[in-house]
N, CA and C of each residue as an Amber inpcrd file, in Angstrom:
protein
   333
  -2.4620000  -7.5040000   3.6770000  -2.5850000  -6.3990000   2.7430000
  -1.4270000  -6.3920000   1.7540000  -0.3730000  -7.1820000   2.0430000
   0.7290000  -7.2940000   1.1080000   1.5650000  -6.0420000   1.0390000
   2.0200000  -5.7390000  -0.1740000   2.8860000  -4.5760000  -0.3440000
   2.1580000  -3.4010000  -0.9820000   0.8520000  -3.3120000  -0.7780000
   0.0690000  -2.2010000  -1.2990000   0.4740000  -0.9130000  -0.5970000
   0.7430000   0.1080000  -1.3730000   1.1210000   1.4000000  -0.8010000
  -0.1220000   2.1900000  -0.4320000  -0.0140000   2.8960000   0.6730000
  -1.1050000   3.7580000   1.1310000  -0.5180000   5.1390000   1.4070000
  -1.1830000   6.1550000   0.8930000  -0.7240000   7.5330000   1.0580000
  -1.7530000   8.3420000   1.8280000  -1.2440000   9.2130000   2.7130000
  -2.0910000  10.1940000   3.4020000  -1.7860000  11.5320000   2.7370000
  -2.8140000  12.1460000   2.1600000  -2.6730000  13.4190000   1.4600000
  -3.3610000  14.4900000   2.2880000  -2.6160000  15.5080000   2.6560000
  -3.1570000  16.6180000   3.4340000  -3.1040000  17.8610000   2.5530000
  -4.2560000  18.5230000   2.3980000  -4.3120000  19.6920000   1.5280000
  -5.3710000  20.6780000   2.0130000  -5.2400000  21.9150000   1.5530000
  -6.1960000  22.9700000   1.8880000  -7.2800000  23.0320000   0.8220000
  -8.5240000  23.2390000   1.2750000  -9.6420000  23.4160000   0.3620000
 -10.6270000  24.3810000   1.0050000 -10.7610000  25.5530000   0.4470000
 -11.6830000  26.5820000   0.9090000 -11.5500000  26.8420000   2.4120000
 -10.3120000  27.0390000   2.8740000 -10.0580000  27.4060000   4.2660000
 -10.0720000  26.2510000   5.2500000 -10.2340000  25.0310000   4.7530000
 -10.2450000  23.8600000   5.6270000  -9.1090000  22.9250000   5.2230000
  -8.6310000  22.1480000   6.1900000  -7.5750000  21.1790000   5.9370000
  -8.2280000  19.8130000   5.7530000  -8.0110000  19.2220000   4.6020000
  -8.5280000  17.8930000   4.2830000  -7.4010000  16.8860000   4.4660000
  -7.7280000  15.7410000   5.0290000  -6.7860000  14.6350000   5.1440000
  -7.4770000  13.4040000   4.5730000  -6.9560000  12.9140000   3.4540000
  -7.5520000  11.7590000   2.7960000  -6.4890000  10.6840000   2.5990000
  -6.9490000   9.4580000   2.3780000  -6.0530000   8.3280000   2.1380000
  -6.3510000   7.7600000   0.7630000  -5.2840000   7.3190000   0.0690000
  -5.4490000   6.7770000  -1.2710000  -4.3620000   5.7530000  -1.5650000
  -4.6350000   4.9070000  -2.5440000  -3.6630000   3.8890000  -2.9490000
  -2.7500000   4.3600000  -4.0650000  -3.1220000   5.4370000  -4.7470000
  -2.3310000   5.8770000  -5.8810000  -2.2810000   7.4000000  -5.9280000
  -1.0680000   7.9410000  -5.9210000  -0.8640000   9.3860000  -5.9910000
   0.2770000   9.6380000  -6.9680000   0.1080000  10.6210000  -7.8200000
   1.1830000  10.9390000  -8.7530000   0.9410000  12.2620000  -9.4460000
   1.9270000  12.6430000 -10.2360000   1.7900000  13.8540000 -11.0230000
   0.9590000  13.5110000 -12.2360000  -0.1590000  14.1730000 -12.3790000
  -1.0670000  13.8880000 -13.4800000  -0.6570000  14.5950000 -14.7560000
  -1.4950000  14.4610000 -15.7540000  -1.2380000  15.0940000 -17.0410000
  -1.5410000  16.5910000 -17.0210000  -2.3650000  17.0140000 -16.0670000
  -2.6880000  18.4420000 -15.9690000  -1.5800000  19.1490000 -15.2030000
  -1.0630000  20.1950000 -15.7820000   0.0350000  20.9480000 -15.1810000
  -0.3820000  21.5210000 -13.8280000   0.4830000  21.3810000 -12.8300000
   0.3200000  21.9480000 -11.4850000  -0.7770000  21.2760000 -10.6640000
  -1.1080000  20.0400000 -10.9920000  -2.0740000  19.2630000 -10.2150000
  -1.4650000  17.9040000  -9.8800000  -1.8120000  17.3810000  -8.6870000
  -1.4750000  15.9970000  -8.4100000  -2.7420000  15.1810000  -8.6270000
  -2.5470000  13.9560000  -9.0350000  -3.6550000  13.0640000  -9.3340000
  -3.7630000  12.0410000  -8.2140000  -4.9560000  11.9030000  -7.6440000
  -5.1910000  10.9840000  -6.5300000  -6.2740000   9.9970000  -6.9580000
  -5.9440000   8.6990000  -6.8650000  -6.8870000   7.6510000  -7.2680000
  -7.0620000   6.6460000  -6.1380000  -8.1610000   5.9200000  -6.2080000
  -8.4590000   4.8440000  -5.2800000  -8.4680000   5.3440000  -3.8270000
  -9.3940000   6.2560000  -3.5590000  -9.5350000   6.7940000  -2.2030000
  -9.9170000   5.6820000  -1.2360000  -9.3970000   5.7660000  -0.0220000
  -9.6550000   4.7600000   1.0100000 -10.3700000   5.4400000   2.1660000
 -11.4800000   4.8440000   2.5930000 -12.2030000   5.3470000   3.7540000
 -12.2250000   4.2550000   4.8000000 -12.1830000   4.6520000   6.0840000
 -12.1990000   3.6900000   7.1810000 -13.5250000   2.9530000   7.2420000
 -13.4960000   1.8240000   7.8710000 -14.7220000   1.0530000   8.0640000
 -15.5850000   1.7440000   9.1050000 -16.8630000   1.7530000   8.8810000
 -17.8050000   2.4080000   9.7890000 -17.9310000   1.6080000  11.0830000
 -17.7410000   2.2950000  12.1810000 -17.8830000   1.6630000  13.4920000
 -19.3310000   1.7850000  13.9520000 -19.8160000   0.7890000  14.6620000
 -21.1780000   0.8330000  15.1800000 -21.2940000   1.8060000  16.3510000
 -20.1740000   2.0500000  17.0390000 -20.2030000   2.8710000  18.2490000
 -19.8910000   4.3370000  17.9540000 -18.8540000   4.5820000  17.1570000
 -18.3800000   5.9380000  16.9320000 -18.6390000   6.3500000  15.4900000
 -19.3130000   7.4600000  15.2960000 -19.5710000   7.9790000  13.9580000
 -18.8050000   9.2770000  13.8110000 -17.9090000   9.3200000  12.8320000
 -17.0900000  10.5040000  12.5790000 -17.7670000  11.3260000  11.4880000
 -18.3680000  12.4430000  11.8610000 -19.1000000  13.2610000  10.8950000
 -18.1630000  13.8400000   9.8400000 -16.9010000  14.0690000  10.2080000
 -15.9220000  14.5950000   9.2690000 -15.6580000  13.5870000   8.1520000
 -15.5020000  12.3080000   8.5150000 -15.2670000  11.2920000   7.4860000
 -16.5210000  11.0700000   6.6420000 -17.6930000  11.1370000   7.2540000
 -18.9350000  11.0280000   6.4840000 -19.0350000  12.1540000   5.4620000
 -18.6240000  13.3400000   5.8470000 -18.6410000  14.4850000   4.9390000
 -17.6870000  14.2420000   3.7560000 -16.5100000  13.6730000   4.0500000
 -15.5670000  13.3330000   2.9850000 -16.1490000  12.2790000   2.0430000
 -16.7610000  11.2460000   2.6170000 -17.3540000  10.1860000   1.8020000
 -18.4100000  10.7590000   0.8620000 -19.2380000  11.6550000   1.3760000
 -20.2750000  12.2720000   0.5450000 -19.6730000  13.1610000  -0.5340000
 -18.6390000  13.9130000  -0.1700000 -18.0150000  14.8300000  -1.1280000
 -17.3320000  14.0750000  -2.2670000 -16.7340000  12.9360000  -1.9510000
 -15.9980000  12.1700000  -2.9560000 -16.7710000  10.9470000  -3.4600000
 -18.0590000  10.8900000  -3.1830000 -18.8860000   9.7680000  -3.6300000
 -18.8780000   9.7010000  -5.1570000 -18.5720000   8.5300000  -5.6790000
 -18.5520000   8.3340000  -7.1240000 -17.3150000   8.8630000  -7.8290000
 -16.3520000   9.4010000  -7.0940000 -15.1310000   9.9510000  -7.6950000
 -14.1110000   8.8260000  -7.8660000 -13.6820000   8.6010000  -9.1000000
 -12.6480000   7.5950000  -9.3580000 -11.2570000   8.1950000  -9.2330000
 -11.1440000   9.4530000  -9.6360000  -9.8550000  10.1440000  -9.6300000
 -10.1180000  11.6160000  -9.3660000  -9.2880000  12.2150000  -8.5220000
  -9.4240000  13.6490000  -8.2700000  -8.0820000  14.3170000  -8.5310000
  -8.1400000  15.5720000  -8.9200000  -6.9320000  16.3540000  -9.1770000
  -6.9030000  17.4970000  -8.1700000  -5.7920000  17.5980000  -7.4480000
  -5.6480000  18.6110000  -6.4030000  -4.5680000  19.5880000  -6.8370000
  -4.8550000  20.8940000  -6.7990000  -3.8330000  21.8760000  -7.1830000
  -2.5910000  21.7160000  -6.3030000  -1.4380000  21.6960000  -6.9230000
  -0.1840000  21.4570000  -6.2080000   0.0490000  22.4990000  -5.1130000
  -0.3880000  23.7340000  -5.3250000  -0.1700000  24.7670000  -4.3100000
  -1.0730000  24.5820000  -3.0860000  -2.0760000  23.7040000  -3.1670000
  -2.9500000  23.4290000  -2.0280000  -2.4250000  22.3040000  -1.1420000
  -1.4820000  21.5290000  -1.6670000  -0.9710000  20.3660000  -0.9450000
  -0.0520000  20.8080000   0.1910000  -0.3260000  20.2930000   1.3830000
   0.5170000  20.5710000   2.5460000   1.5890000  19.4960000   2.6450000
   1.1780000  18.2160000   2.5100000   2.1480000  17.1220000   2.5320000
   1.5000000  15.8420000   2.0400000   2.3520000  14.9290000   1.6090000
   1.9300000  13.5910000   1.1990000   2.8480000  12.6140000   1.9050000
   2.2690000  11.7000000   2.6700000   3.0440000  10.7170000   3.4300000
   2.6630000   9.3160000   2.9830000   3.6620000   8.4400000   2.8460000
   3.3780000   7.0230000   2.6560000   3.2620000   6.4380000   4.0550000
   2.1480000   5.7670000   4.3480000   1.8750000   5.2730000   5.6970000
   1.6670000   3.7600000   5.6850000   1.7380000   3.1500000   6.8670000
   1.5710000   1.7030000   6.9880000   0.1270000   1.2680000   6.7890000
  -0.8050000   2.0950000   7.2600000  -2.2240000   1.7470000   7.1100000
  -3.0600000   3.0190000   7.0530000  -4.2320000   2.8740000   6.4680000
  -5.1370000   4.0110000   6.3310000  -5.8080000   4.3000000   7.6610000
  -5.9840000   5.5590000   7.9420000  -6.7330000   5.9910000   9.1090000
  -8.0490000   6.5870000   8.6510000  -8.7040000   7.2430000   9.5450000
  -9.9630000   7.9080000   9.1990000  -9.6480000   9.2480000   8.5530000
 -10.2300000   9.4850000   7.4030000 -10.0860000  10.7800000   6.7650000
 -10.8030000  11.8300000   7.5980000 -10.3800000  13.0790000   7.4360000
 -11.0380000  14.1250000   8.2220000 -10.9090000  15.4750000   7.5510000
 -11.7550000  16.3660000   7.9920000 -11.7320000  17.7680000   7.5740000
 -11.6840000  18.5840000   8.8490000 -10.7640000  19.5400000   8.9030000
 -10.6930000  20.3990000  10.0800000 -10.4670000  21.8410000   9.6490000
 -10.7790000  22.7380000  10.5370000 -10.6150000  24.1530000  10.2850000
  -9.1390000  24.4610000  10.1280000  -8.7840000  25.1880000   9.0860000
  -7.3840000  25.4790000   8.8130000  -6.9000000  26.8150000   9.3200000
  -7.7390000  27.5680000   9.9930000  -7.3470000  28.9010000  10.4490000
  -6.2390000  28.8300000  11.4880000  -5.1600000  29.5440000  11.2200000
  -4.0800000  29.6770000  12.1850000  -3.1720000  28.4700000  12.3150000
  -3.4680000  27.3860000  11.6280000  -2.6600000  26.1800000  11.7740000
  -1.7580000  25.9350000  10.5760000  -2.1540000  26.4300000   9.4280000
  -1.4000000  26.1700000   8.2180000  -1.2270000  27.4750000   7.4710000
  -0.0040000  27.7430000   7.0380000   0.2050000  28.9440000   6.2490000
   0.3400000  28.5570000   4.7850000  -0.0910000  29.4360000   3.9300000
  -0.0610000  29.1820000   2.4950000   1.3640000  29.1220000   1.9950000
   1.5620000  28.3540000   0.9430000   2.8630000  28.2730000   0.3040000
   3.1610000  29.6230000  -0.3230000   4.3520000  30.1700000  -0.1010000
   4.6420000  31.4960000  -0.6670000   4.6410000  31.4430000  -2.1910000
   3.8950000  32.3280000  -2.7880000   3.7990000  32.3920000  -4.2440000
   4.2860000  33.7700000  -4.6910000   5.0840000  33.8380000  -5.7350000
   5.5230000  35.1570000  -6.2140000   4.3360000  35.9260000  -6.7770000
   4.3050000  37.1930000  -6.5170000   3.2340000  38.0320000  -7.0440000
   3.6700000  38.5790000  -8.3950000   3.0440000  38.0970000  -9.4260000
   3.3580000  38.5380000 -10.7730000   2.1020000  39.1700000 -11.3370000
   2.1860000  40.4330000 -11.6070000   1.0290000  41.1390000 -12.1460000
   0.9310000  40.9660000 -13.6480000  -0.2180000  41.2890000 -14.2020000
  -0.3640000  41.1970000 -15.6540000   0.5320000  42.2250000 -16.3340000
   1.0660000  41.8410000 -17.4440000   1.9360000  42.7690000 -18.1800000
   1.0750000  43.6810000 -19.0470000   1.2890000  44.9330000 -18.9080000
   0.5420000  45.9120000 -19.6910000   1.4900000  46.9870000 -20.1840000
   0.9710000  48.0480000 -20.7260000   1.8390000  49.1300000 -21.1900000
   2.6270000  49.7120000 -20.0130000   3.8490000  50.0410000 -20.2820000
   4.7040000  50.5950000 -19.2180000   4.1170000  51.9160000 -18.7370000
   4.1780000  52.0990000 -17.4250000   3.6680000  53.3080000 -16.7960000
   4.5780000  54.4750000 -17.1260000   4.0470000  55.4730000 -17.7460000
   4.8480000  56.6570000 -18.0930000   4.5930000  57.7380000 -17.0610000
   5.5970000  58.0010000 -16.2650000   5.4450000  59.0210000 -15.2310000
   6.2520000  60.2330000 -15.5500000
């Protein structure tokens, strides 16, 4: 495989934790998004079928590049080899990144 880099990207999407593998990850041109290209999926085994990875393959079918909101990213790891991508329930396992609460600016409240 040479010196090809492989990244494991873990992020939240609609209450679920996604774990995907890709060859290229970086800060894209869109503000507050990371850009993920060249997704890697494990080879299909004749004995074991991972429905979670099949769901990922279907969701990302035909996608050349995806943009993930930076606040959804849990971690990005450079790994030795790609594993099986998966989707798992995120309840109680991952807490959201703290975001400051900034309300819309309007006329000052006169009390």
